[in-house]
C-alpha positions as CSV (number, residue, x, y, z in Angstrom):
1,M,36.5,23.9,-15.6
2,P,33.9,26.6,-16.4
3,I,33.1,25.2,-19.8
4,E,33.1,21.6,-21.0
5,V,32.1,20.2,-24.4
6,M,30.8,16.6,-24.6
7,N,29.7,14.3,-27.3
8,M,26.5,12.8,-25.8
9,A,26.0,10.3,-28.6
10,Q,29.5,8.9,-28.1
11,M,29.1,9.0,-24.3
12,A,25.9,7.0,-24.6
13,R,27.6,4.3,-26.7
14,D,30.6,4.2,-24.2
15,E,28.6,4.3,-21.0
16,G,25.3,2.7,-21.9
17,K,23.5,4.0,-18.8
18,R,22.4,7.1,-16.9
19,K,25.3,9.4,-16.1
20,V,25.3,12.8,-14.3
21,I,27.2,15.3,-16.5
22,F,26.6,18.5,-14.5
23,N,25.4,19.3,-11.0
24,T,25.4,22.8,-9.3
25,K,23.2,24.7,-6.9
26,K,21.2,26.0,-9.8
27,L,21.0,23.1,-12.3
28,H,21.8,19.5,-12.9
29,A,22.0,17.6,-16.2
30,W,22.4,14.0,-17.1
31,L,22.6,11.5,-20.0
32,H,19.6,9.2,-19.9
33,V,20.0,5.8,-21.7
34,Y,17.3,3.2,-22.1
35,P,19.3,0.5,-23.9
36,K,16.6,-2.0,-24.9
37,P,13.2,-1.5,-26.6
38,G,10.5,-1.7,-23.9
39,D,12.7,-0.2,-21.1
40,K,10.6,2.3,-19.1
41,D,10.4,3.9,-15.8
42,D,7.4,4.3,-13.4
43,M,4.8,7.0,-13.8
44,H,6.2,9.8,-11.6
45,C,6.9,13.5,-11.2
46,H,9.6,15.6,-9.7
47,N,9.6,18.7,-7.5
48,A,11.5,20.8,-10.1
49,D,11.0,22.0,-13.7
50,Q,12.9,19.9,-16.3
51,T,13.5,19.2,-20.0
52,F,14.3,16.1,-22.0
53,Y,16.0,16.4,-25.4
54,V,16.0,13.3,-27.6
55,I,19.4,12.5,-29.0
56,D,18.8,9.1,-30.5
57,G,15.9,6.5,-30.7
58,E,12.3,6.9,-30.0
59,C,10.8,8.0,-26.6
60,T,7.1,7.6,-25.9
61,M,6.0,9.9,-23.0
62,R,2.8,8.7,-21.3
63,F,0.6,10.6,-19.0
64,P,-1.9,9.6,-16.2
65,D,-4.9,10.4,-18.3
66,G,-3.9,7.8,-20.9
67,G,-2.5,10.4,-23.3
68,K,0.9,10.0,-24.9
69,T,3.3,11.7,-27.3
70,V,6.1,10.2,-29.3
71,M,9.4,12.0,-29.5
72,T,12.2,11.4,-32.0
73,P,15.7,12.9,-32.3
74,G,15.8,16.7,-32.2
75,M,12.5,16.9,-30.1
76,V,12.4,18.3,-26.6
77,A,9.9,18.0,-23.8
78,T,9.5,20.8,-21.2
79,I,8.0,19.6,-17.9
80,T,6.7,21.7,-15.1
81,G,7.6,20.4,-11.6
82,G,4.7,18.3,-10.3
83,S,3.6,17.0,-13.7
84,F,3.3,13.2,-13.9
85,Y,4.8,11.3,-16.8
86,Q,6.4,8.0,-17.8
87,L,9.2,7.5,-20.4
88,E,9.5,4.4,-22.5
89,N,11.9,3.3,-25.2
90,T,9.5,2.4,-28.1
91,G,12.1,2.4,-30.9
92,P,13.9,-0.6,-32.3
93,G,17.3,0.2,-30.6
94,S,18.5,2.2,-27.6
95,M,16.9,5.5,-26.6
96,V,19.2,8.4,-25.6
97,L,18.0,11.6,-23.9
98,M,19.7,14.5,-22.3
99,G,17.8,15.7,-19.2
100,N,18.2,18.7,-17.0
101,R,16.4,20.0,-13.9
102,S,16.5,23.2,-11.9
103,G,18.4,22.8,-8.6
104,P,21.0,20.3,-7.5
105,S,20.3,16.6,-7.9
106,E,20.4,16.0,-4.2
107,A,17.3,18.2,-3.7
108,I,15.1,16.4,-6.2
109,Q,12.3,14.2,-5.2
110,H,11.0,11.3,-7.4
111,I,7.3,11.0,-6.6
112,N,5.7,7.7,-7.7
113,Y,2.2,8.3,-9.2
114,E,0.5,5.3,-7.5
115,L,2.2,5.5,-4.1
116,R,2.3,9.4,-4.0
117,K,5.6,9.0,-2.2
118,D,9.2,10.0,-2.9
119,I,10.8,6.6,-3.9
120,K,14.2,7.8,-2.7
121,T,12.9,7.4,0.8
122,L,11.0,4.0,0.4
123,P,11.9,0.8,2.3
124,P,12.9,-2.2,0.1
125,E,9.5,-3.8,0.2
126,E,7.8,-0.7,-1.3
127,M,10.6,-0.4,-4.0
128,E,9.6,-3.9,-5.0
129,K,6.1,-2.7,-5.7
130,I,7.4,-0.2,-8.1
131,R,9.6,-2.8,-9.8
132,H,6.6,-5.1,-10.3
133,P,3.7,-2.7,-11.0
134,G,0.2,-4.1,-10.7
135,N,0.8,-5.1,-7.1
136,V,0.8,-1.5,-5.9
137,Q,-1.8,-0.6,-3.3
138,M,-2.9,3.0,-2.9
139,T,-2.3,4.5,0.6
140,R,-3.7,7.8,1.6
């Protein structure tokens, strides 16, 4: 179907997790749900430009220099490919975002800040380092 209309807030309540909603050669988009306060991802970047739009909750975006910004519903972040960031649910309930990136999802890299590697290609022992930060050793 060339056009599809979705209720992202309802989808977040029904799904409760990340869900790809659109994926073509030129663009992909997804629903991003962090269900619990304190849920966060690793400090990372991608090889494509992207945006995040806050639908519900509070999102704190942190940067490698120690800076941060707090986003609430209605706010959007534009991120140039190669810019490192970390998302964290800092509100009292779930955090719901809509994200989109240029290009198809299959072409996207997820470069961990500390490892400087695409985590999609890591062996299980290195993925464990990302799940338990603080044990990460820099390799160059």
